[in-house]
C-alpha positions as a Markdown table, in Angstrom:
| # | Residue | x | y | z |
|---|---|---|---|---|
| 1 | Met | 95.2 | -48.9 | 5.3 |
| 2 | Ala | 92.8 | -46.9 | 3.1 |
| 3 | Ala | 90.2 | -44.7 | 4.7 |
| 4 | Ala | 86.7 | -46.0 | 4.8 |
| 5 | Arg | 84.5 | -44.6 | 2.1 |
| 6 | Ile | 81.1 | -43.4 | 3.4 |
| 7 | Pro | 78.3 | -44.0 | 0.8 |
| 8 | Ser | 76.5 | -40.9 | -0.3 |
| 9 | Ala | 73.7 | -39.8 | -2.6 |
| 10 | Val | 73.5 | -36.8 | -4.9 |
| 11 | Val | 70.0 | -35.2 | -4.6 |
| 12 | Glu | 68.3 | -31.9 | -5.4 |
| 13 | Val | 67.5 | -30.1 | -2.1 |
| 14 | Thr | 65.1 | -27.2 | -1.9 |
| 15 | Phe | 64.8 | -25.0 | 1.1 |
| 16 | Arg | 61.6 | -22.9 | 0.9 |
| 17 | Glu | 61.6 | -19.2 | 1.8 |
| 18 | Cys | 61.0 | -18.5 | 5.4 |
| 19 | Arg | 61.8 | -15.9 | 8.0 |
| 20 | His | 65.4 | -17.3 | 8.3 |
| 21 | Ile | 66.0 | -17.9 | 4.6 |
| 22 | Lys | 65.0 | -14.9 | 2.5 |
| 23 | Asp | 64.7 | -16.6 | -0.9 |
| 24 | Thr | 63.9 | -20.2 | -1.9 |
| 25 | Arg | 67.2 | -22.0 | -2.3 |
| 26 | Lys | 67.8 | -24.9 | -4.5 |
| 27 | Val | 71.1 | -26.9 | -4.5 |
| 28 | Ile | 72.3 | -30.2 | -5.7 |
| 29 | Lys | 74.3 | -31.8 | -2.8 |
| 30 | Ser | 76.2 | -35.0 | -2.1 |
| 31 | Ile | 74.8 | -36.1 | 1.2 |
| 32 | Pro | 76.1 | -39.1 | 3.3 |
| 33 | His | 73.6 | -42.0 | 3.6 |
| 34 | Thr | 73.8 | -41.8 | 7.4 |
| 35 | Lys | 72.7 | -38.1 | 7.5 |
| 36 | Leu | 69.2 | -37.6 | 8.9 |
| 37 | Leu | 66.7 | -35.2 | 7.2 |
| 38 | Ser | 66.4 | -33.2 | 10.4 |
| 39 | Asp | 70.2 | -32.7 | 10.4 |
| 40 | Ile | 70.1 | -31.3 | 6.8 |
| 41 | Phe | 67.3 | -28.9 | 7.7 |
| 42 | Tyr | 68.9 | -27.6 | 10.9 |
| 43 | Glu | 72.4 | -27.2 | 9.4 |
| 44 | Glu | 70.8 | -25.0 | 6.7 |
| 45 | His | 69.0 | -22.8 | 9.2 |
| 46 | Glu | 72.0 | -22.5 | 11.5 |
| 47 | Glu | 74.0 | -21.3 | 8.5 |
| 48 | His | 71.5 | -18.4 | 8.0 |
| 49 | Gln | 70.9 | -17.5 | 11.6 |
| 50 | Ala | 73.9 | -17.4 | 14.0 |
| 51 | Thr | 72.0 | -17.2 | 17.3 |
| 52 | Gly | 70.7 | -20.0 | 19.4 |
| 53 | Asp | 69.8 | -23.6 | 18.9 |
| 54 | His | 66.9 | -23.8 | 16.5 |
| 55 | Arg | 66.1 | -27.4 | 17.2 |
| 56 | Lys | 64.0 | -26.3 | 20.1 |
| 57 | Thr | 61.9 | -23.6 | 18.3 |
| 58 | Leu | 61.8 | -24.7 | 14.6 |
| 59 | Thr | 60.0 | -27.6 | 13.1 |
| 60 | Phe | 59.8 | -28.4 | 9.4 |
| 61 | Leu | 57.8 | -30.2 | 6.7 |
| 62 | Ala | 59.9 | -32.5 | 4.5 |
| 63 | Lys | 58.7 | -33.7 | 1.1 |
| 64 | Cys | 60.4 | -35.8 | -1.5 |
| 65 | Lys | 60.1 | -36.7 | -5.2 |
| 66 | Thr | 61.3 | -39.7 | -7.1 |
| 67 | Asn | 61.8 | -37.7 | -10.3 |
| 68 | Ile | 63.0 | -34.1 | -10.7 |
| 69 | Asn | 60.4 | -33.3 | -13.4 |
| 70 | Thr | 57.3 | -34.6 | -11.6 |
| 71 | Thr | 55.1 | -32.4 | -9.4 |
| 72 | Glu | 53.9 | -35.4 | -7.3 |
| 73 | Asn | 55.7 | -35.4 | -3.9 |
| 74 | Phe | 55.4 | -37.3 | -0.7 |
| 75 | Glu | 55.5 | -36.1 | 2.9 |
| 76 | Ile | 58.2 | -37.8 | 4.9 |
| 77 | Gln | 59.3 | -37.9 | 8.5 |
| 78 | Gly | 62.4 | -36.0 | 9.6 |
| 79 | Gly | 63.9 | -39.0 | 11.4 |
| 80 | Met | 64.6 | -40.9 | 8.2 |
| 81 | Ser | 68.1 | -41.1 | 6.7 |
| 82 | Val | 69.1 | -40.1 | 3.2 |
| 83 | Gly | 70.4 | -43.6 | 2.6 |
| 84 | Thr | 67.0 | -45.1 | 3.3 |
| 85 | Leu | 65.2 | -42.7 | 1.0 |
| 86 | Thr | 67.7 | -43.0 | -1.9 |
| 87 | Glu | 68.3 | -46.7 | -1.8 |
| 88 | Arg | 64.9 | -48.1 | -1.0 |
| 89 | Phe | 62.7 | -45.4 | -2.6 |
| 90 | Thr | 65.0 | -43.9 | -5.3 |
| 91 | Ile | 64.3 | -40.4 | -4.0 |
| 92 | Lys | 65.9 | -37.7 | -6.2 |
| 93 | Cys | 64.6 | -34.5 | -4.6 |
| 94 | Leu | 64.1 | -33.2 | -1.1 |
| 95 | Glu | 62.1 | -30.2 | -0.2 |
| 96 | Phe | 62.1 | -28.5 | 3.3 |
| 97 | Thr | 59.6 | -25.9 | 4.5 |
| 98 | Cys | 60.3 | -24.2 | 7.8 |
| 99 | Ile | 57.4 | -24.1 | 10.3 |
| 100 | Pro | 58.5 | -21.9 | 13.1 |
| 101 | Ser | 56.5 | -22.3 | 16.3 |
| 102 | Gly | 55.6 | -19.6 | 18.6 |
| 103 | Asp | 54.6 | -16.1 | 17.8 |
| 104 | Ala | 52.1 | -14.7 | 15.3 |
| 105 | Glu | 54.9 | -13.2 | 13.1 |
| 106 | Asp | 56.2 | -16.8 | 12.5 |
| 107 | Glu | 52.7 | -18.1 | 11.6 |
| 108 | Lys | 52.1 | -15.1 | 9.3 |
| 109 | Ser | 55.4 | -15.7 | 7.5 |
| 110 | Val | 54.6 | -19.4 | 6.9 |
| 111 | Ala | 51.1 | -18.6 | 5.7 |
| 112 | Glu | 52.4 | -16.0 | 3.3 |
| 113 | Gly | 55.0 | -18.4 | 1.9 |
| 114 | Ile | 52.4 | -21.1 | 1.3 |
| 115 | Leu | 50.1 | -18.6 | -0.3 |
| 116 | Lys | 52.8 | -17.3 | -2.6 |
| 117 | Glu | 53.7 | -20.9 | -3.7 |
| 118 | Thr | 50.1 | -21.8 | -4.3 |
| 119 | Asn | 49.5 | -18.7 | -6.4 |
| 120 | Arg | 52.6 | -19.4 | -8.4 |
| 121 | Lys | 51.3 | -22.9 | -9.3 |
| 122 | Ala | 47.6 | -22.0 | -9.5 |
| 123 | Val | 45.8 | -22.5 | -12.8 |
| 124 | Asp | 43.7 | -19.6 | -14.0 |
| 125 | Ala | 40.3 | -21.2 | -15.0 |
| 126 | Phe | 39.2 | -18.1 | -16.9 |
| 127 | Lys | 42.3 | -18.3 | -19.1 |
| 128 | Ile | 41.6 | -21.9 | -19.9 |
| 129 | Leu | 37.9 | -21.2 | -20.7 |
| 130 | Met | 38.8 | -18.3 | -22.9 |
| 131 | Ala | 41.6 | -20.2 | -24.7 |
| 132 | Gly | 39.1 | -22.9 | -25.6 |
| 133 | Gly | 41.7 | -25.6 | -25.2 |
| 134 | Arg | 42.4 | -28.2 | -27.8 |
| 135 | Arg | 39.2 | -29.7 | -29.0 |
| 136 | Glu | 38.6 | -33.0 | -30.7 |
| 137 | Phe | 35.8 | -35.1 | -32.0 |
| 138 | Thr | 35.2 | -38.6 | -30.8 |
| 139 | Lys | 37.1 | -41.1 | -33.0 |
| 140 | Arg | 35.1 | -43.3 | -35.3 |
| 141 | Lys | 35.3 | -47.1 | -34.8 |
| 142 | Thr | 37.4 | -49.0 | -37.4 |
| 143 | Ser | 36.7 | -52.5 | -36.3 |
| 144 | Ser | 34.2 | -54.5 | -34.2 |
| 145 | Ser | 34.8 | -57.1 | -31.5 |
| 146 | Gly | 33.8 | -60.5 | -32.8 |
| 147 | Met | 33.7 | -59.5 | -36.4 |
| 148 | Lys | 36.3 | -60.6 | -39.0 |
| 149 | Asp | 35.5 | -58.0 | -41.5 |
| 150 | Gly | 33.5 | -54.8 | -41.3 |
| 151 | Leu | 31.6 | -53.3 | -38.4 |
| 152 | Ser | 28.7 | -54.5 | -36.3 |
| 153 | Arg | 25.4 | -52.7 | -36.6 |
| 154 | Lys | 26.0 | -51.1 | -33.2 |
| 155 | Asp | 29.4 | -49.7 | -34.3 |
| 156 | Glu | 27.9 | -48.4 | -37.6 |
| 157 | Leu | 25.3 | -46.5 | -35.6 |
| 158 | Phe | 28.0 | -45.2 | -33.3 |
| 159 | Asn | 29.9 | -43.9 | -36.4 |
| 160 | Asp | 26.8 | -42.3 | -37.8 |
| 161 | Leu | 26.3 | -40.4 | -34.5 |
| 162 | Val | 29.9 | -39.3 | -34.5 |
| 163 | Gly | 29.4 | -38.0 | -38.0 |
| 164 | Gln | 26.3 | -36.0 | -36.9 |
| 165 | Phe | 28.3 | -34.6 | -34.0 |
| 166 | Gln | 31.0 | -33.5 | -36.4 |
| 167 | Asp | 28.5 | -31.9 | -38.8 |
| 168 | Gln | 27.1 | -29.8 | -36.0 |
| 169 | Gln | 30.6 | -29.0 | -34.6 |
| 170 | Leu | 29.8 | -30.7 | -31.3 |
| 171 | Asp | 33.4 | -31.4 | -30.2 |
| 172 | Trp | 34.9 | -32.4 | -26.8 |
| 173 | Pro | 37.9 | -31.1 | -24.8 |
| 174 | Ala | 40.9 | -33.2 | -26.0 |
| 175 | Asn | 41.3 | -35.0 | -22.7 |
| 176 | Gln | 37.6 | -36.1 | -22.8 |
| 177 | Ala | 37.1 | -37.0 | -26.4 |
| 178 | Ser | 38.0 | -40.7 | -26.2 |
| 179 | Thr | 36.4 | -41.3 | -22.8 |
| 180 | Asp | 33.4 | -39.1 | -22.0 |
| 181 | Gly | 32.7 | -38.4 | -25.7 |
| 182 | Ala | 32.5 | -42.1 | -26.6 |
| 183 | Tyr | 30.5 | -42.9 | -23.5 |
| 184 | Phe | 28.0 | -40.1 | -24.2 |
| 185 | Ile | 27.5 | -41.2 | -27.8 |
| 186 | Gln | 27.0 | -44.9 | -26.7 |
| 187 | Val | 24.3 | -44.0 | -24.2 |
């Protein structure tokens, strides 16, 4: 009789830096579907600190992503199983952040870790302003709704205004040219 095969999922697992884990650790693991998120978190912490049962003193924040390349993540409850997340929600990445409870040293450590991560991802507004970004002019209209050939008078006036904006070098940030720029010219 063959041994029963336990279904598993391959996911990217990130353990954020904390007092117990000195550097952020990223691994790709094959995890059985029956394993709970809390078990994954506590196993990692017990591996890095040999004293005591951490389930009483440590809590954690778990987040997940459906795509490795996206920055959007979802907060999830630790009581969920890997199978539920990977089969029903097609989760590809798990991220754990240790939230030690108790003394001020633990709270300071968590705050420093969060601040470090935020600063790493922060966008420097001054650099964006100085770089000028990619700029574009609002696009001219090439056809009019309800007209077989040519443009309506309204669209001709729109194109004339776009031409005046271009003559005076009044451009828009690239992400606003087609939306805000067109709206501004219409009003």
